[in-house]
N, C-alpha and C positions, 0 to 999 in steps of 0.2 A: 352557724355563721361565724366566721373567724373574727376575732376582735382586732382592733387597730394596735399594731405593735408600738411600743414606746422606744425612745431613743437610747434608753439605758436598761440593761438586763443584768440582774444579779442572780447567781446560782450558788446554792450551798449544797454540800453533799455529806451524807452520814453513812459510814461504812462499819458494819458489824464485824464481830469476831466469829470464827467458825472453822478454824483450821484450813483444810484443803478446800472447803467451800469458798474460800476467798478467791478461787479461780473464777467464780461467777462474777465477782466484783471487778476482777481484771478485765473480763470481757465487757462488762457494763460500762466501766469507766472509759474504756477505749471508744465505745460507741458515743458516750456523752462528749468526750473531747473532740471527736470528729464532727459531731453535730454543732458544737460550739464554734468550730471553724466555719461551718456553713452559714450560721446566723450572724457571725461577726462581719458585717458588711459596712462599707463606708457610710458614715453618718450615724452609726450605732455603736455603743460601747457595751461589750459583753465581758463581765467579770466573774471569775470564780472567787466568791467572797470568803468561803470557808470549806475546808475538808476536815471533818472530825472522824476519829476512828478508835476502835478497840481491837487489841490482839492482831490477828492477820489483817484486819481493817486498818489498824495503825500503820502496819508495814506498807500496805498499798497506798495509804494516804501520804506517807513520807515520800514514796516514789513520785507521786503527783505534784506535791507542793515543792519537793526538793528537786525541781527540774527547771531548765532555762525557759521553756515554753511548752505549749501543748503537744507539739510533735515530740519533743524530748521526753515528756512525761509518758507518752505511749511507748517510746523505745525503752525506757527504763522499766516499765511494767513487763514488757515482753521479755527483756533480759533477766529480770528477777525470776519470773515464773519458769523460764527455761532452766535456770539454775536449780530451782526447787523441784523440778520434775524428775521422777525416777524412771530411768529406762529399764523396761522389763521385757524379757524375751517373749515373743508371740506365743510360744508353746506352753508358757506357764499358766496354771489354773487362774481363773479370774479372782477367786477368793484370795489366793496368795498375792496377786498383783495389788489388790485393794488394801491389803493389810501389811504390805512390805514395810510401810513407814514405821511400824512398831519396832523395827530394827534400826531406825534412825533415818534422817534425811540429810544428806551431805549439804553443808552450808546452812543448816538450820539447827539440828540437834543430833546428839549421838548418845547411845546407852552408857550409863556409868559402868565402870569396870572394877570398882573396888568392892567386889562381892563380899569380901571378908568383913566389911564394915556395914553390912546390910541393915542391921538393927538400929543404926544411927542415921539412916537415910531420911531426908525430908523431901526428896524428889527422885525421879527415876532416870532423868536425862540431863545431859550437860548441854547448855544452849550457847556456849561461847562462840561456836561457829557462826551464829547469826550476827554477831557483832561485826565480823569481817564482811559478811554478805551485805549488811546495811551500809557499811562504809563504801562498798563497791558500787551499789546501785542507787544510793541517795546522795544528792549534792546538798550537804548540810549547810554550806554557806548560803546557797540560794534559798533553802528552806527558812533559815533564820532571818533572811532579809526580805522574804516574800511579803507582798501586800495581802496575800491570801492568808486568812486565819487558819492556823494548824493547831488542833487540840487533840491530845490523846490522854486517856485516863488510866490510872493504876491505883491499886488499893494499898495503903500503908498497913503492913501486916500487924504492927504493934497497936496502932490507934484505931484501925478499922475504917479510917476515913478514905473517901474517894478523892484522889488528888488529880488535878489537871496540870499537865505539862503543856504550856502554850507558848507560841512564838510572838504573841502580842499581849501586853498587859491588859487586864480587864477587871475593873473594880478593885477589890483588895487582892486579886491574884496577880502576881508579878509575871513579867516576861521571863521565860526560861531559855537559856542558850541550849537548844535542843541538840542532842547527840545520839549515837546509836543506843546507849544504855536506856534512855528515856523511852524509845520506841520498843526496845526489847522488854522493858518492865511492863509495858501495856500488854504484852503477849505472853507473860510468864504465868500460865494457868497451872495451879497446883492440882494434884500432887505430881503431875508429870514433870513440870519444870520448876526450877529453884526460884526463890525470890531474888530480886536484883537490888544490890545495894547502891543507893544514890545519896550522896552527902550523909546525913545522919539517919536515913530511913532505909527500910527494906520493903520492896514492892512486889505485889502480885498483879496478875491480869485484872484490868478494870472491869471485865465482864463478870467477875465474881459478884459485883454489886449492880452494875448497869452496863448492859451489852450494846446500848445504842445511845450515844451522847447527842440527843436531839437538840436540847436547849442550847448547847454551845454553838451549834451552827446557826440557829435562829438569831442569837445575839449579834452575829456578825453582819447582818443585813443593815443597810442604811435605814434611818428612822423616818425620813421624809423625802419628798420629791416624787416626780413622775417616773417611777421605776417598775419594771416587771420583775417580781421576786419569785423565784422557784426554789423550793427545797426538795432535793432528790434523796430518797431514803432507800437503801438496799436492804431487803429482808431475805436472809439466807435460809430461814427455817420454816419448814412446812408445818401447817396446822394439823393436817389429817394424815394418818398412816395406819396401816394394818397393825394388829396387836403384835407385840414382840414375841419371838419364838425362843429366845435364849437370853442369857444374862448380858451379853454384849449388846444385843438389840435393845434390852431394857435400858441400859446406860445411855445408848445413843438417843432413844426416844425421850428420856429424861432431859438430856441436854437440849433437844429441840424445843421442848415445852418451856424449859427454864429460860432459855435465851431468846426465843422467838416471841412469846406472848407479851413480854414487857414492851416490845416495840409497838405491838398493836394497841396496847393501852396508851402509851405515850403519844402515838400518832392521833388517836381519837381525842385526847386531851388538848393537843396542839391545835387541832381543827376547831374544837369548841372555843378555845381562847381567841383564835383568829376571827371566828364569827362574832364573838362578843365585842372585840375591838372595832370591827367594821360597823356593828350596830351602834356603839357609843359614838363613833365618828359621825355617822349619819344623823343621829339625834342631836348632837352638839351643833352640827351645821344648820339644823332647822330652828335653833333657838336664836333669837335676836342678840346681836353683839352687846355685851355688857350687862345682860339680864341675869346671868348666872351668879349665884352666891360665890364669892371669891374662893372659899375653901373647896366648893364643888368644882369650880373651874380648874383649880390646881389639880384635883384628882382626875379630871378628864384629861388634862395635859399629861399627867403622869402615865396614862395608858399608852402614850406614844413609845414607851420603851418596849412594849409588846408589838412586834412588827406585824403589819398586815401583809400576808403572803398571798400571791396570786394562786398558788397551788402548792400543796404538800403531796408530792408524787411518790407513791410507794412502788418501787420496782420489786415486786414479790417474785423472787427467783424460784419459788416452789408453788406458784399459784396455778392450779389445774386449768382454770379458765383462760389465763394469759398464755399458758403453754399451748393450749388447743388453738387459740387465735393465731399463734405464731407457727402452727402446724408442727408442733414438737410433742413428743410423747413424754409423759411424766414417769421417770424411772423410779417407781416406788419400792422396787426390790434392791435398793442400794444402801444397806444399813451401814456400810463402812465409809460413807461419803466424807465424814470429818477428817479421816486419816488417809484417804486415797490420794496420794501424791504421785501415782503412776502417770507417766506422760500421756497415756490415753485418757485417763480420768480428768486430768487437768485440761487437756485440749477440749474434751467434751463439755466441761463446765464453762470454759472460756467462750466457746461457740454459742452455747445456750444463753449465757449472760449477755453476750453481744446482741444476739437476735432479739431477746426480750426488751432490752434497753432501747434498741433502735426503734422497735415497734411502739413502745410506750412514749418515748420522748419525741419521736416524730409527730405523733398525734397531739402531744402537748404543745409543741412549738407551732404546729399548723393552726391549732385552735386559737393561739394568741397572735397570729399573723406574722410570726417570725420566719416561717418557712412557707413557700407557696403551696396551697392545697393541691393534691394530685387531680389531674383532669379525668 
């Protein structure tokens, strides 16, 4: 039975890093933005309160927040991924097509050419082309002025600290005037890519420490009021896969486990905190007013900084069950997915991401009375 929809809806989004797997996020974000248009009806306010990201997720997030409106965000994502897609002749072997990005992706990165200086290298590619791509596809004036909280993370190479670049001040962390270098820093994964200098620091990809900035999205939700709050988390990494057959597949599998499992742990912790806060609120409401010890009452009130979310919705873009429900086959024999920027690979992932997000989010919004249930 569908719940009664509230007049205010808040949605936060968390986008992981994962190279060419980011095309799944492109498709899924397109589906979310379309569905937000459908539930944004007269008498109801629908807000995208936060989009946080790492690496390719930071680039996708910048396109969404750095846009005039939802339609503009969809156009910018489409244009970005069109530029990042490699046109490969149909007669080329699939293995070559999937690994062509090792030779560079125009508008993203290109191989270093100073071979004579090889023993002094600290990275294999030059990422300056991405600065121009970001300037082309992201409206940074809109991003910095947006009411939507934008947070991307990067690691300070010297201190080892995870640093947040955010367009809104939060606690002790200041507002940052976000530019292309901040987004590129979040996607500068070593040893392939160089660290990015910003002011007095040099920064690597935030995924080195945390590939899913879950808490930063949760913080952006309003603390009180009659609001439907939904956190949408994109998971790009499959949990199960056949044993690797070569060193490249070993490295790919290691990346899946390293970057995917942390999200599953964080999501479980967030759900646990959400349930605890709901329990505390329910118990406090049952206690007669003024009967709590002042110190205990203050501690109960302090829990309001932990937001009660209606749902933490995981769009697991590699979940066999969800794939089967959407009548899609799980392509487990795709070991080069991280670096497959071929036009065919990007389009396949965009389509899958779109279909899975449509399925999962439609069910979510129908359950909360935001969309009419199918007859």
